[in-house]
C-alpha beads as a LAMMPS data file, in Angstrom:
LAMMPS data file: protein, C-alpha beads

186 atoms
185 bonds

1 atom types
1 bond types

-500.0 500.0 xlo xhi
-500.0 500.0 ylo yhi
-500.0 500.0 zlo zhi

Masses

1 110.0

Atoms # bond

1 1 1 63.595 283.877 -145.528
2 1 1 66.164 282.096 -147.280
3 1 1 66.260 278.789 -144.900
4 1 1 62.262 278.304 -144.863
5 1 1 61.740 279.318 -141.439
6 1 1 58.917 281.525 -141.225
7 1 1 59.330 285.739 -142.090
8 1 1 57.619 288.969 -141.616
9 1 1 58.117 290.333 -144.826
10 1 1 58.130 293.550 -144.261
11 1 1 61.337 293.221 -143.003
12 1 1 63.525 296.712 -144.697
13 1 1 66.446 294.840 -145.935
14 1 1 63.073 292.609 -147.855
15 1 1 61.494 295.518 -149.044
16 1 1 64.794 297.513 -150.553
17 1 1 65.301 294.267 -152.307
18 1 1 61.733 293.702 -154.429
19 1 1 62.096 297.056 -154.967
20 1 1 65.451 296.804 -156.441
21 1 1 64.046 293.559 -158.889
22 1 1 61.242 295.543 -159.500
23 1 1 63.178 298.186 -160.981
24 1 1 65.142 295.462 -162.831
25 1 1 61.981 293.741 -163.770
26 1 1 60.237 297.794 -165.057
27 1 1 63.405 298.159 -166.961
28 1 1 62.680 294.691 -168.232
29 1 1 59.596 295.327 -169.105
30 1 1 60.238 298.714 -171.396
31 1 1 62.265 296.886 -173.518
32 1 1 61.187 296.802 -177.147
33 1 1 60.982 294.261 -179.465
34 1 1 64.099 294.571 -180.953
35 1 1 66.267 294.504 -177.933
36 1 1 67.874 291.140 -177.542
37 1 1 70.946 291.909 -175.816
38 1 1 69.512 294.677 -173.074
39 1 1 66.858 291.502 -172.390
40 1 1 69.880 288.868 -171.754
41 1 1 71.863 291.116 -169.787
42 1 1 69.252 292.196 -167.795
43 1 1 68.372 289.042 -166.584
44 1 1 72.093 288.262 -166.314
45 1 1 71.634 290.970 -163.682
46 1 1 68.299 290.415 -162.307
47 1 1 68.997 285.778 -161.798
48 1 1 70.620 284.816 -159.403
49 1 1 72.388 282.839 -162.190
50 1 1 71.874 282.744 -165.852
51 1 1 72.994 280.188 -168.226
52 1 1 74.316 280.962 -172.612
53 1 1 71.612 281.692 -174.431
54 1 1 68.963 283.170 -171.745
55 1 1 66.124 284.845 -172.511
56 1 1 62.636 286.684 -170.915
57 1 1 60.369 287.997 -173.100
58 1 1 58.258 290.491 -170.968
59 1 1 56.534 291.493 -169.714
60 1 1 58.069 289.243 -166.530
61 1 1 57.828 289.318 -162.477
62 1 1 59.689 287.671 -160.334
63 1 1 59.910 288.571 -156.075
64 1 1 63.800 289.307 -155.442
65 1 1 65.440 287.568 -158.868
66 1 1 68.667 286.576 -156.703
67 1 1 66.619 283.190 -156.095
68 1 1 65.856 282.520 -159.529
69 1 1 68.758 280.490 -161.868
70 1 1 68.274 278.917 -164.594
71 1 1 70.898 277.301 -167.077
72 1 1 71.788 276.602 -171.130
73 1 1 68.901 277.791 -173.433
74 1 1 66.077 278.885 -170.977
75 1 1 63.064 280.786 -172.280
76 1 1 60.011 282.239 -171.280
77 1 1 57.481 283.282 -172.727
78 1 1 55.255 286.492 -172.174
79 1 1 53.983 287.375 -168.838
80 1 1 55.807 284.463 -166.681
81 1 1 55.982 285.337 -163.416
82 1 1 58.239 283.562 -160.613
83 1 1 57.541 284.390 -156.307
84 1 1 61.407 283.998 -155.829
85 1 1 61.321 283.944 -152.041
86 1 1 63.496 280.532 -152.380
87 1 1 65.245 278.881 -154.516
88 1 1 64.322 278.823 -157.794
89 1 1 66.049 276.189 -159.849
90 1 1 65.319 275.159 -163.699
91 1 1 67.622 273.212 -165.494
92 1 1 69.283 273.844 -169.629
93 1 1 67.100 273.775 -172.143
94 1 1 63.692 274.720 -170.304
95 1 1 60.696 276.590 -172.050
96 1 1 58.218 278.271 -169.780
97 1 1 54.947 278.782 -172.171
98 1 1 52.963 282.390 -172.216
99 1 1 51.752 282.988 -168.230
100 1 1 53.506 280.532 -166.515
101 1 1 53.611 281.052 -162.683
102 1 1 56.026 279.302 -160.375
103 1 1 55.608 280.278 -156.847
104 1 1 58.062 279.429 -153.935
105 1 1 56.404 281.830 -151.836
106 1 1 53.512 279.982 -150.075
107 1 1 51.702 281.178 -146.523
108 1 1 50.632 279.324 -143.037
109 1 1 47.836 277.597 -144.219
110 1 1 45.835 277.290 -139.981
111 1 1 44.274 280.867 -140.637
112 1 1 44.393 282.669 -137.480
113 1 1 48.790 281.762 -137.891
114 1 1 48.402 283.984 -141.388
115 1 1 46.440 286.782 -140.214
116 1 1 49.468 287.373 -138.094
117 1 1 51.454 288.021 -141.336
118 1 1 54.284 285.162 -141.096
119 1 1 55.103 284.441 -144.904
120 1 1 57.853 281.259 -145.552
121 1 1 58.945 279.650 -148.400
122 1 1 59.649 276.138 -150.637
123 1 1 62.109 275.995 -153.036
124 1 1 61.372 274.469 -156.517
125 1 1 63.287 272.971 -158.907
126 1 1 62.745 272.075 -162.806
127 1 1 65.198 269.366 -164.714
128 1 1 67.565 269.403 -167.353
129 1 1 65.012 269.687 -170.926
130 1 1 61.777 270.449 -169.455
131 1 1 59.087 272.220 -170.902
132 1 1 56.159 274.081 -169.047
133 1 1 52.332 274.971 -170.899
134 1 1 50.874 278.378 -171.225
135 1 1 49.347 278.954 -167.209
136 1 1 51.265 275.950 -165.907
137 1 1 51.253 276.887 -161.786
138 1 1 53.913 275.140 -160.129
139 1 1 53.980 274.937 -156.587
140 1 1 56.203 275.778 -153.734
141 1 1 58.356 273.115 -152.761
142 1 1 57.802 271.411 -156.051
143 1 1 60.683 269.506 -158.456
144 1 1 59.675 268.202 -162.178
145 1 1 62.165 265.675 -163.379
146 1 1 64.240 265.592 -166.549
147 1 1 62.560 265.674 -170.033
148 1 1 58.770 265.908 -168.669
149 1 1 56.536 268.105 -170.176
150 1 1 53.515 270.080 -167.725
151 1 1 50.409 270.658 -170.069
152 1 1 49.329 273.804 -170.397
153 1 1 47.028 275.394 -167.344
154 1 1 47.667 272.087 -165.125
155 1 1 48.802 272.755 -161.570
156 1 1 51.879 270.776 -159.898
157 1 1 50.659 270.508 -156.312
158 1 1 53.292 267.419 -156.177
159 1 1 56.971 265.896 -157.835
160 1 1 57.062 264.948 -161.181
161 1 1 59.059 262.329 -162.269
162 1 1 61.665 262.096 -165.198
163 1 1 60.143 261.660 -169.089
164 1 1 56.451 262.487 -168.225
165 1 1 53.643 264.746 -169.584
166 1 1 52.013 265.814 -166.465
167 1 1 48.307 267.739 -167.263
168 1 1 45.461 268.764 -165.069
169 1 1 44.538 270.258 -161.853
170 1 1 45.749 268.555 -159.608
171 1 1 48.511 267.837 -162.197
172 1 1 48.676 263.552 -162.316
173 1 1 50.817 261.995 -164.884
174 1 1 49.096 261.206 -168.594
175 1 1 51.670 259.194 -170.400
176 1 1 55.125 259.125 -170.225
177 1 1 57.443 261.005 -173.233
178 1 1 58.029 258.698 -176.134
179 1 1 61.122 260.051 -178.413
180 1 1 60.347 263.194 -180.362
181 1 1 56.902 263.688 -181.714
182 1 1 56.418 265.084 -185.234
183 1 1 53.873 267.263 -186.712
184 1 1 50.583 265.915 -187.882
185 1 1 50.374 265.998 -191.927
186 1 1 47.563 267.381 -193.658

Bonds

1 1 1 2
2 1 2 3
3 1 3 4
4 1 4 5
5 1 5 6
6 1 6 7
7 1 7 8
8 1 8 9
9 1 9 10
10 1 10 11
11 1 11 12
12 1 12 13
13 1 13 14
14 1 14 15
15 1 15 16
16 1 16 17
17 1 17 18
18 1 18 19
19 1 19 20
20 1 20 21
21 1 21 22
22 1 22 23
23 1 23 24
24 1 24 25
25 1 25 26
26 1 26 27
27 1 27 28
28 1 28 29
29 1 29 30
30 1 30 31
31 1 31 32
32 1 32 33
33 1 33 34
34 1 34 35
35 1 35 36
36 1 36 37
37 1 37 38
38 1 38 39
39 1 39 40
40 1 40 41
41 1 41 42
42 1 42 43
43 1 43 44
44 1 44 45
45 1 45 46
46 1 46 47
47 1 47 48
48 1 48 49
49 1 49 50
50 1 50 51
51 1 51 52
52 1 52 53
53 1 53 54
54 1 54 55
55 1 55 56
56 1 56 57
57 1 57 58
58 1 58 59
59 1 59 60
60 1 60 61
61 1 61 62
62 1 62 63
63 1 63 64
64 1 64 65
65 1 65 66
66 1 66 67
67 1 67 68
68 1 68 69
69 1 69 70
70 1 70 71
71 1 71 72
72 1 72 73
73 1 73 74
74 1 74 75
75 1 75 76
76 1 76 77
77 1 77 78
78 1 78 79
79 1 79 80
80 1 80 81
81 1 81 82
82 1 82 83
83 1 83 84
84 1 84 85
85 1 85 86
86 1 86 87
87 1 87 88
88 1 88 89
89 1 89 90
90 1 90 91
91 1 91 92
92 1 92 93
93 1 93 94
94 1 94 95
95 1 95 96
96 1 96 97
97 1 97 98
98 1 98 99
99 1 99 100
100 1 100 101
101 1 101 102
102 1 102 103
103 1 103 104
104 1 104 105
105 1 105 106
106 1 106 107
107 1 107 108
108 1 108 109
109 1 109 110
110 1 110 111
111 1 111 112
112 1 112 113
113 1 113 114
114 1 114 115
115 1 115 116
116 1 116 117
117 1 117 118
118 1 118 119
119 1 119 120
120 1 120 121
121 1 121 122
122 1 122 123
123 1 123 124
124 1 124 125
125 1 125 126
126 1 126 127
127 1 127 128
128 1 128 129
129 1 129 130
130 1 130 131
131 1 131 132
132 1 132 133
133 1 133 134
134 1 134 135
135 1 135 136
136 1 136 137
137 1 137 138
138 1 138 139
139 1 139 140
140 1 140 141
141 1 141 142
142 1 142 143
143 1 143 144
144 1 144 145
145 1 145 146
146 1 146 147
147 1 147 148
148 1 148 149
149 1 149 150
150 1 150 151
151 1 151 152
152 1 152 153
153 1 153 154
154 1 154 155
155 1 155 156
156 1 156 157
157 1 157 158
158 1 158 159
159 1 159 160
160 1 160 161
161 1 161 162
162 1 162 163
163 1 163 164
164 1 164 165
165 1 165 166
166 1 166 167
167 1 167 168
168 1 168 169
169 1 169 170
170 1 170 171
171 1 171 172
172 1 172 173
173 1 173 174
174 1 174 175
175 1 175 176
176 1 176 177
177 1 177 178
178 1 178 179
179 1 179 180
180 1 180 181
181 1 181 182
182 1 182 183
183 1 183 184
184 1 184 185
185 1 185 186
């Protein structure tokens, strides 16, 4: 699984590892709004690595947890899902809007092979200072460059360069990021 080969998800070792992750996510998802340190501690235990001040607002779901690596200043809003059958690397100062889904898991396209049941994965990399808008979907094998923004509802099927805004389905470059955006005066 970790090397990207086809694997059997019903393997007893993988089942136990997913169950362990689900136990940790269940505990995370049952924390109250004031249990900030408990949330940070559970995220550190669940993820393969978590930088300073990494924070997840529940509910949250993942497959294994140990394949998720997040940098300093990481924040995931409500209802995020990370299917981490392969490494999912998220850089420093990254924000995930509500309902963001990141998929490293996939299946064979050929129906006959898919019906046999094997799965595989492709790693996902998100650079530093990236914002993934609400309900964005990041597909297997995608890399997102530093300083980029993925618009709400975008489905990212290809790599995203540094410093751009992408949106749509499939996501495409809309424009370059130009300095700090300021709120409009009213």
